[in-house]
Backbone bond lengths (Angstrom), bond angles and torsions (degrees), N, CA, C in turn:
res aa  C-N    CA-C-N  psi(-1)  N-CA   C-N-CA  omega(-1)  CA-C   N-CA-C  phi
1 M - - - 1.446 - - 1.516 109.49 -
2 K 1.269 115.63 130.66 1.475 122.89 -179.42 1.526 108.16 -105.13
3 T 1.326 117.37 142.33 1.450 120.93 172.34 1.536 108.63 -116.09
4 A 1.307 114.95 149.79 1.464 119.84 -179.33 1.544 108.74 -148.39
5 S 1.315 115.61 142.09 1.462 119.68 174.60 1.529 108.20 -69.46
6 I 1.320 116.33 166.08 1.465 119.64 179.60 1.518 109.83 -62.35
7 F 1.306 118.19 -41.63 1.458 121.50 179.65 1.533 110.52 -62.85
8 D 1.354 115.93 -46.45 1.457 120.54 179.46 1.520 110.95 -63.77
9 A 1.321 117.45 -39.12 1.494 120.44 179.33 1.539 109.16 -65.15
10 K 1.328 117.84 -39.54 1.475 121.22 178.92 1.529 109.06 -63.64
11 T 1.317 115.22 -45.52 1.467 121.45 -176.02 1.518 111.83 -68.22
12 N 1.324 117.81 -38.11 1.482 122.14 -172.71 1.503 113.86 -116.32
13 L 1.326 118.78 27.06 1.446 122.23 -176.09 1.536 112.67 -53.52
14 S 1.321 116.75 -46.17 1.470 120.57 -179.68 1.521 111.12 -60.21
15 K 1.316 116.40 -41.06 1.475 121.45 179.71 1.542 109.79 -62.32
16 Y 1.329 116.35 -45.19 1.469 119.96 -179.28 1.530 111.80 -66.98
17 I 1.307 116.80 -40.24 1.451 119.66 176.49 1.512 111.19 -61.68
18 S 1.326 117.26 -42.69 1.474 121.10 178.81 1.514 110.49 -63.01
19 S 1.312 117.96 -41.27 1.468 119.93 -179.38 1.526 112.30 -67.08
20 I 1.328 116.38 -32.37 1.462 120.78 176.43 1.542 109.66 -71.15
21 L 1.334 115.94 -47.34 1.451 119.60 -177.83 1.524 112.45 -64.77
22 S 1.330 117.77 -33.32 1.473 121.17 177.61 1.513 112.40 -84.08
23 K 1.335 115.48 1.74 1.458 123.99 177.54 1.544 113.32 64.69
24 Q 1.336 115.76 24.29 1.473 119.03 171.04 1.521 109.85 -70.91
25 E 1.309 115.03 -33.82 1.478 121.56 177.89 1.534 107.08 -128.79
26 P 1.342 118.63 136.22 1.461 119.29 176.28 1.525 112.11 -70.75
27 Y 1.338 115.55 -32.17 1.467 121.73 177.64 1.511 109.30 -166.59
28 V 1.335 116.13 166.83 1.469 120.77 177.00 1.537 106.75 -124.65
29 V 1.320 114.46 129.64 1.466 120.66 178.91 1.531 107.95 -93.67
30 I 1.339 115.45 126.71 1.474 121.79 178.05 1.528 107.55 -92.34
31 V 1.312 117.18 127.51 1.487 120.69 -178.81 1.522 110.97 -117.32
32 K 1.340 113.57 151.11 1.464 122.02 174.60 1.515 106.11 -129.28
33 N 1.319 116.43 122.03 1.450 122.14 -176.35 1.519 111.52 53.63
34 G 1.359 116.08 38.09 1.445 122.09 177.36 1.503 115.82 80.36
35 K 1.343 118.14 -0.50 1.454 121.72 -177.96 1.532 110.93 -110.01
36 P 1.312 119.54 132.79 1.459 121.21 -179.77 1.519 111.86 -61.70
37 V 1.342 116.29 133.63 1.477 120.83 178.38 1.518 112.53 -126.13
38 A 1.341 117.95 -17.69 1.475 120.14 -178.87 1.518 108.78 -160.54
39 R 1.333 114.21 162.62 1.449 120.73 177.29 1.534 109.78 -130.82
40 L 1.311 117.14 128.10 1.452 123.10 177.80 1.528 106.44 -95.39
41 V 1.341 115.58 114.60 1.478 122.00 -176.21 1.504 109.17 -126.69
42 P 1.351 116.62 161.77 1.483 118.02 175.90 1.503 110.37 -67.87
43 Y 1.315 116.67 148.76 1.453 122.70 179.48 1.512 109.92 -76.72
44 E 1.320 116.69 134.89 1.465 122.02 173.40 1.531 106.42 -123.43
45 A 1.312 114.88 121.64 1.466 120.81 -179.05 1.521 109.13 -62.28
46 E 1.325 115.89 137.12 1.453 120.02 175.74 1.504 110.64 -76.09
47 T 1.279 116.38 142.57 1.465 120.25 176.86 1.536 107.68 -101.97
48 N 1.313 114.61 145.59 1.470 119.29 178.98 1.527 110.00 -99.99
49 N 1.328 115.69 44.36 1.438 120.39 -179.66 1.513 110.93 -96.16
50 R 1.305 116.96 34.63 1.446 122.86 178.59 1.513 108.84 -115.96
51 I 1.295 116.27 156.18 1.459 118.67 -173.05 1.506 113.22 -116.54
52 G 1.315 115.33 153.10 1.471 124.06 169.88 1.497 116.24 47.20
53 A 1.336 114.94 -144.74 1.456 122.16 -175.96 1.511 111.72 -66.16
54 G 1.343 118.27 -19.93 1.441 122.24 -178.55 1.503 113.86 -86.13
55 K 1.320 118.07 9.43 1.479 120.86 -176.45 1.532 111.45 -51.89
56 K 1.322 117.75 -41.12 1.447 120.86 -175.11 1.529 113.56 -88.71
57 I 1.324 116.94 -20.73 1.465 118.04 -172.13 1.529 115.14 -117.69
58 I 1.344 118.56 -20.10 1.459 120.22 -179.32 1.518 108.64 -111.59
59 P 1.345 116.35 115.69 1.462 118.66 -178.97 1.524 110.54 -68.32
60 R 1.302 114.36 163.26 1.486 120.14 179.64 1.522 109.55 -63.16
61 M 1.285 117.62 130.81 1.448 123.08 178.26 1.529 109.61 -81.39
62 K 1.311 116.13 139.92 1.458 120.41 -179.19 1.542 111.47 -84.10
63 S 1.318 117.45 -23.74 1.453 119.70 -178.39 1.513 109.99 -156.42
64 L 1.306 116.53 163.01 1.471 121.52 176.87 1.539 109.81 -62.73
65 E 1.324 117.27 -37.15 1.457 121.14 178.49 1.529 111.63 -60.46
66 E 1.328 116.13 -41.63 1.455 120.41 178.99 1.539 110.28 -64.75
67 F 1.336 115.22 -42.43 1.466 118.56 178.64 1.535 110.89 -61.69
68 N 1.335 116.61 -43.97 1.466 121.39 -179.25 1.529 110.13 -62.85
69 R 1.349 117.34 -40.32 1.455 121.22 179.17 1.517 111.59 -62.19
70 I 1.328 114.99 -45.97 1.471 119.95 -179.95 1.525 109.63 -66.33
71 D 1.335 116.92 -41.00 1.463 121.41 177.91 1.495 111.58 -58.07
72 T 1.355 116.73 -42.50 1.452 122.35 179.77 1.543 109.51 -66.45
73 E 1.316 117.76 -41.27 1.456 121.13 178.07 1.524 111.60 -60.04
74 I 1.334 116.07 -43.71 1.466 120.09 -179.81 1.540 109.44 -65.87
75 E 1.316 116.18 -43.05 1.474 120.27 179.06 1.520 110.86 -59.69
76 N 1.345 116.40 -42.87 1.456 121.35 178.31 1.505 111.95 -64.67
77 D 1.337 117.05 -37.46 1.464 119.89 177.15 1.536 112.35 -59.83
78 F 1.327 116.22 -40.71 1.454 120.05 -176.15 1.519 113.41 -84.59
79 S 1.330 118.02 -23.87 1.437 119.45 -177.20 1.531 112.09 -94.19
80 G 1.318 117.45 -7.57 1.457 120.10 178.79 1.506 113.97 85.73
81 N 1.322 116.83 10.54 1.481 121.82 179.97 1.523 111.14 -90.84
82 G 1.306 117.34 64.25 1.456 120.16 177.17 1.506 113.69 97.92
83 G 1.321 117.81 2.02 1.477 119.38 178.97 1.504 111.07 -86.46
84 L 1.290 117.14 -175.64 1.430 123.27 -178.78 1.521 113.25 -78.16
85 L 1.313 117.87 -21.30 1.467 120.66 -177.33 1.486 112.97 -83.10
């Protein structure tokens, strides 16, 4: 992991992007006054393999069993059968 000040990131943005794309660095953390404020990461295209109202909040399920497991967890959360509520 590489860290860079905002000024350094502005000055060397192309270099940091190249190092990320070539996988020399997984990401670059941008710092301001020594504190992290942003992370420069490779772009990953979003897939539209999500359904209905849950497009933004429910990730694509890999199998029906996974969906049923998550459905049961949500049901337990709301019914008080071992959930946080």
